[in-house]
C-alpha positions in Angstrom: -26.5 53.4 81.5 -29.2 51.2 80.4 -28.3 47.9 78.4 -30.0 47.7 75.2 -30.2 45.2 72.4 -28.2 47.9 70.2 -25.5 48.2 72.9 -24.9 44.2 72.8 -24.7 44.0 68.9 -21.2 43.3 67.9 -19.6 46.0 65.6 -19.7 45.1 62.0 -16.4 43.3 60.6 -14.4 45.8 58.6 -14.3 45.3 54.9 -10.4 44.9 55.1 -10.8 41.9 57.3 -13.5 40.3 55.3 -11.3 40.6 52.1 -8.4 39.0 53.8 -10.6 36.0 54.7 -12.2 35.6 51.4 -8.5 35.5 50.0 -7.4 33.3 52.4 -10.4 31.0 51.7 -9.6 31.0 47.9 -6.0 30.1 48.5 -6.9 27.2 51.1 -9.2 26.0 48.2 -6.7 26.2 45.6 -4.4 24.4 47.4 -6.9 21.8 48.1 -8.6 21.1 44.8 -5.5 19.8 42.7 -5.3 16.9 45.4 -9.0 16.3 45.2 -8.8 16.1 41.5 -6.1 13.6 41.5 -7.8 11.2 44.0 -10.8 11.2 41.5 -8.6 10.8 38.6 -6.6 7.6 40.2 -9.6 6.3 42.0 -11.8 6.1 38.8 -8.8 5.5 36.4 -9.5 8.8 34.5 -6.1 9.3 33.2 -5.8 9.7 29.5 -3.3 11.4 27.2 -0.1 13.4 28.0 0.8 14.5 30.5 -1.6 12.7 32.7 -0.5 9.1 31.9 3.0 10.3 32.9 1.9 12.0 36.1 0.0 9.3 37.5 3.2 7.4 38.1 3.9 9.9 40.9 0.8 9.1 42.7 2.5 7.9 46.0 4.2 11.2 46.5 1.0 13.0 46.1 -0.5 10.8 48.7 2.2 11.9 51.1 2.0 15.6 50.0 -2.0 15.6 50.4 -1.1 15.9 54.1 0.0 19.6 53.6 -3.2 21.2 52.2 -5.2 19.0 55.3 -2.9 20.6 57.8 -3.4 23.9 56.3 -7.2 23.6 56.2 -7.3 22.5 60.0 -5.1 25.2 60.9 -6.9 28.0 59.3 -10.3 26.5 60.5 -11.6 25.9 57.0 -14.2 22.9 57.7 -14.9 22.1 54.0 -11.6 22.2 52.5 -10.4 20.1 55.5 -13.4 17.6 54.5 -12.2 17.5 51.0 -8.8 16.9 51.6 -9.2 14.5 54.3 -11.2 12.3 51.6 -8.6 12.8 49.0 -6.1 11.7 51.4 -7.7 8.7 52.5 -8.7 7.7 49.0 -5.0 8.1 47.8 -3.9 6.2 50.9 -6.0 3.4 50.5 -4.8 2.9 46.9 -1.0 2.9 47.6 -0.6 1.8 51.1 -1.4 -2.0 50.4 1.6 -2.3 48.1 3.6 -1.8 51.2 2.3 -4.8 52.9 3.2 -8.3 52.1 -0.3 -10.3 51.8 1.3 -13.7 50.6 3.5 -16.5 51.1 4.8 -18.9 48.5 2.3 -21.8 48.3 4.1 -25.0 49.4 4.5 -28.0 47.2 5.3 -26.8 43.6 8.6 -26.0 42.0 10.3 -22.8 42.5 11.3 -20.2 39.7 13.7 -17.5 40.1 13.3 -14.7 37.5 15.0 -11.5 36.5 14.3 -8.7 34.4 16.6 -6.3 32.7 15.8 -3.1 30.5 19.3 -3.0 28.6 18.9 0.7 27.4 19.7 0.4 23.8 21.7 -3.0 24.6 24.2 -1.0 26.7 23.5 -2.4 29.9 26.8 -4.0 31.4 26.8 -7.7 30.5 29.0 -8.8 33.5 26.5 -7.1 35.9 23.6 -9.2 34.5 25.5 -12.5 34.3 26.7 -11.9 38.0 23.4 -11.2 39.3 21.9 -14.3 37.4 24.8 -16.3 39.4 24.5 -14.5 42.6 20.9 -14.9 43.0 20.8 -18.4 41.2 18.3 -17.1 38.6 16.4 -19.6 36.3 15.2 -17.4 33.8 15.9 -13.6 32.6 13.9 -11.5 30.3 15.6 -8.8 28.5 14.2 -5.7 26.9 16.1 -3.5 24.6 18.2 -6.3 23.4 20.3 -5.6 20.6 22.8 -7.6 18.4 25.7 -6.1 20.3 24.2 -7.0 23.5 23.5 -10.7 22.4 27.3 -10.7 21.7 28.4 -9.2 24.9 26.1 -11.4 27.1 27.5 -14.5 25.1 31.1 -13.1 25.7 30.3 -12.7 29.4 29.0 -16.3 29.9 25.4 -15.9 30.2 24.5 -18.9 27.7 26.9 -21.0 30.2 24.5 -20.5 32.8 21.1 -20.3 31.0 21.4 -22.4 27.7 18.2 -22.1 26.4 17.0 -18.7 24.7 14.6 -17.2 22.6 16.0 -14.3 21.4 15.0 -11.4 18.7 17.8 -9.0 18.8 17.1 -5.5 17.1 18.8 -2.4 16.8 17.6 0.3 19.0 14.9 -0.5 21.9 12.6 -3.1 20.2 14.9 -6.0 20.5 13.6 -8.7 23.3 14.9 -12.1 24.7 14.2 -14.8 27.2 17.0 -16.9 28.4 16.2 -20.1 30.5 17.9 -22.9 32.7 15.2 -25.2 31.2 14.1 -26.2 28.0 12.0 -23.3 26.0 10.0 -23.6 22.7 9.9 -20.3 20.9 6.4 -19.0 20.6 7.5 -16.1 18.3 7.8 -12.1 18.6 4.3 -10.2 19.6 4.7 -7.2 17.4 2.8 -4.0 18.4 1.7 -1.5 15.9 4.0 0.8 17.8 6.9 -1.4 16.3 7.7 -2.3 19.9 7.6 -6.3 20.3 8.1 -8.9 22.8 9.9 -12.4 22.9 7.4 -15.3 23.8 8.5 -18.6 25.1 7.0 -21.4 26.6 9.0 -23.1 29.4 9.2 -26.6 30.7 9.8 -26.5 34.2 10.3 -29.8 35.7 7.2 -30.7 38.0 5.1 -27.6 36.8 2.5 -27.1 34.5 3.4 -25.3 31.3 4.8 -21.9 31.8 4.2 -19.1 29.1 6.7 -16.2 29.6 6.9 -12.8 27.8 9.7 -10.1 28.0 7.6 -7.2 28.4 8.1 -3.8 26.8 5.3 -1.4 25.5 6.2 1.9 24.2 6.8 4.8 26.7 3.9 7.6 26.9 6.9 10.1 26.5 4.5 12.5 24.4 1.1 13.3 23.4 1.4 10.8 20.3 3.2 8.3 22.4 1.0 8.1 25.3 -2.0 6.9 22.7 0.7 4.3 21.2 1.1 3.1 25.1 -2.4 2.8 25.7 -3.0 0.4 22.7 0.4 -1.5 23.3 -0.7 -2.3 27.2 -4.4 -3.3 25.6 -2.7 -5.8 23.6 -0.9 -7.6 26.4 -1.8 -11.0 26.6 -4.7 -11.6 29.2 -4.3 -14.3 31.8 -5.3 -17.8 31.5 -6.7 -19.1 34.7 -7.8 -22.5 33.4 -4.9 -22.8 30.9 -0.9 -22.4 30.8 0.6 -20.5 33.6 1.4 -17.1 32.3 4.3 -14.8 33.2 5.1 -11.3 32.0 8.4 -10.1 33.0 9.7 -6.5 31.9 9.3 -2.6 31.5 5.7 -1.8 31.5 6.3 1.8 31.4 3.3 1.7 33.9 2.7 1.5 37.4 -0.1 0.2 39.8 -1.6 3.6 39.5 -2.4 3.4 36.0 -5.9 1.8 34.9 -4.5 0.2 31.9 -2.1 -1.8 34.0 -4.8 -2.5 36.7 -7.0 -3.7 33.9 -4.3 -6.3 32.8 -4.0 -7.4 36.2 -7.8 -8.0 36.7 -7.5 -10.5 34.0 -6.1 -12.9 36.4 -2.6 -11.7 37.3 -0.9 -10.3 40.4 2.0 -8.0 40.8 4.9 -9.7 42.6 6.1 -6.7 44.1 2.6 -5.7 45.4 2.2 -9.3 46.7 5.5 -9.3 48.5 5.2 -5.9 50.2 7.8 -4.4 47.7 5.7 -2.4 45.7 7.4 0.9 46.4 11.0 -0.2 45.3 11.2 2.0 42.4 13.1 0.8 39.2 13.5 4.0 37.4 15.4 6.1 37.0 18.5 4.0 37.8 20.8 6.9 38.8 18.0 8.3 41.3 18.3 11.9 40.0 17.0 14.0 42.8 14.6 16.1 40.6 13.0 12.9 39.2 11.4 10.8 42.3 11.7 7.2 41.7 8.7 5.1 40.2 8.1 1.5 39.8 8.0 0.8 35.9 9.4 -2.8 36.0 7.5 -5.7 37.0 7.1 -9.3 37.5 3.5 -10.1 36.7 2.3 -13.7 37.8 -0.8 -15.8 37.1 -2.8 -15.9 40.7 -2.1 -19.5 40.8 1.9 -18.6 41.3 3.1 -18.1 44.9 5.5 -14.9 45.5 8.3 -14.9 47.8 11.0 -12.4 47.8 11.1 -9.3 45.4 14.1 -7.1 44.9 15.4 -4.6 42.9 19.2 -4.3 41.7 21.5 -1.5 40.4 22.4 -2.0 36.5 25.2 0.2 35.4 24.7 1.7 31.7 21.0 1.2 31.9 18.5 3.8 33.1 16.4 1.0 34.8 17.2 -1.3 37.8 16.8 -5.2 37.5 13.8 -6.6 39.2 14.2 -10.2 40.9 11.6 -12.3 42.0 11.2 -15.7 43.7 8.1 -17.5 42.6 6.6 -21.0 43.3 4.7 -22.4 40.5 1.5 -24.8 40.6 2.4 -28.4 40.3 1.8 -30.1 36.7 
């Protein structure tokens, strides 16, 4: 039998097989595109409104999960989906992995300052645990949020004022109260009132041998709904910028934000550093306290310090009767 061009030609692909290939291709793209979109939103800071602001807090989990569509694209030999997913995975990894790596040691020579931040959840956090942590960790300064008149009385009875006798306190019912307790003398700089009704106690702390230190107990409103996401953006925008040529600034508290929120990064860019990020503890979740399996933990509470401040150990600690963990940091202040 003579071999001709027609006998060498492969038989046409069956329509059913072609249809299956197209469906598989569409399914792979459907798996890939959400991760590509998430990476674009994170990299370019495009999150806005509810629920985008809330969802962005879970970016580290999305970065890990992005390996799944990448593997699917490779196994099914989908070249372009694999390329797109690989780019998204690398971009997300570049955003989140640095906070796992320590990149600074405390600068020598300046006085140390050991700080603690606690969200008291309507003033209900266990006062004995707070005072116990202050004693155990030899804390010099504690910032409290959701600080109520009842919490003030309970902390006094538990002995907080015996350890940290100097305070700037604004107890209020509900979630808007705020306080700073210090081992060192303080000057009351007032209560920063946001349009959302949330607010922050402000203090100047005289640490021997250091430059003037200004501290705020941070607590903007939470982006828990469409309306509240806008008030969160406004509150975050009103947080005080760093003053690299002036007083040393520390912001301690429940920012209701993570390093994956553009508004929070904009605040850091004024001259701050996130202590946990510097110390390589940027994945130590502070919320929710009870670590519910259906809510992955995220880092909402921060110690934010002037870039002139050295950062040592950063850790989180369980806080009964609160929905947040306490955040502790060892800082080294610049010399006076």
